[in-house]
PLY file of the C-alpha trace (Angstrom):
ply
format ascii 1.0
element vertex 74
property float x
property float y
property float z
element edge 73
property int vertex1
property int vertex2
end_header
18.30 6.61 20.84
16.95 9.85 22.25
14.93 9.68 25.43
11.63 11.44 25.25
11.04 11.22 28.99
13.29 11.71 31.98
13.15 9.38 34.94
15.57 9.32 37.83
17.91 6.36 37.27
17.22 5.02 40.76
13.49 5.12 40.13
13.87 3.53 36.69
15.99 0.80 38.31
13.28 0.15 40.91
10.61 -0.08 38.28
12.65 -2.55 36.16
13.35 -4.66 39.25
9.66 -4.72 40.18
8.61 -5.73 36.69
11.26 -8.43 36.46
10.24 -9.81 39.87
6.59 -9.76 38.88
7.26 -11.56 35.55
9.35 -14.23 37.36
6.52 -14.79 39.83
3.99 -15.09 37.02
6.22 -17.65 35.25
6.55 -19.68 38.40
2.80 -19.55 39.09
1.65 -20.46 35.54
4.69 -22.54 34.47
5.34 -20.47 31.33
8.51 -20.49 29.29
10.55 -17.32 28.72
9.65 -17.28 25.05
5.93 -17.60 25.69
6.07 -14.97 28.43
7.73 -12.50 26.06
4.97 -13.11 23.49
2.31 -12.61 26.12
3.95 -9.39 27.40
4.29 -8.05 23.92
0.69 -8.68 23.14
-0.52 -7.07 26.33
1.75 -4.03 25.74
0.65 -3.84 22.08
-3.01 -3.88 23.18
-2.43 -1.13 25.75
-0.68 1.26 23.49
-2.94 3.45 21.33
-2.58 2.60 17.71
-3.72 4.52 14.69
-6.47 3.27 12.51
-4.12 2.35 9.65
-1.77 0.33 11.86
-4.78 -1.40 13.41
-6.07 -2.37 9.91
-2.64 -3.64 8.86
-2.48 -5.83 12.00
-5.95 -7.24 11.15
-4.92 -7.97 7.55
-1.71 -9.70 8.68
-3.70 -11.80 11.14
-6.20 -12.91 8.49
-3.35 -13.61 6.12
-1.67 -15.83 8.69
-4.92 -17.73 9.35
-5.27 -18.41 5.58
-1.61 -19.52 5.35
-2.17 -21.88 8.28
-5.36 -23.33 6.76
-3.64 -23.94 3.40
-0.79 -25.97 4.94
-3.15 -28.71 6.15
0 1
1 2
2 3
3 4
4 5
5 6
6 7
7 8
8 9
9 10
10 11
11 12
12 13
13 14
14 15
15 16
16 17
17 18
18 19
19 20
20 21
21 22
22 23
23 24
24 25
25 26
26 27
27 28
28 29
29 30
30 31
31 32
32 33
33 34
34 35
35 36
36 37
37 38
38 39
39 40
40 41
41 42
42 43
43 44
44 45
45 46
46 47
47 48
48 49
49 50
50 51
51 52
52 53
53 54
54 55
55 56
56 57
57 58
58 59
59 60
60 61
61 62
62 63
63 64
64 65
65 66
66 67
67 68
68 69
69 70
70 71
71 72
72 73
């Protein structure tokens, strides 16, 4: 995969270590499993990244579809 940005490897390693330590601390503090933490991080990242109108609309439709599927099961 082609890198769009260039970051010094030492700096990138420091950032990764900081993020990993912060995630571990959050997991200890809130007693969250790895799987749940990944889901939370993904949702936070997804919310922080600018998304086009079409993608946002598709996410909304998928969410509504999942809600309808869940209601039908019970």
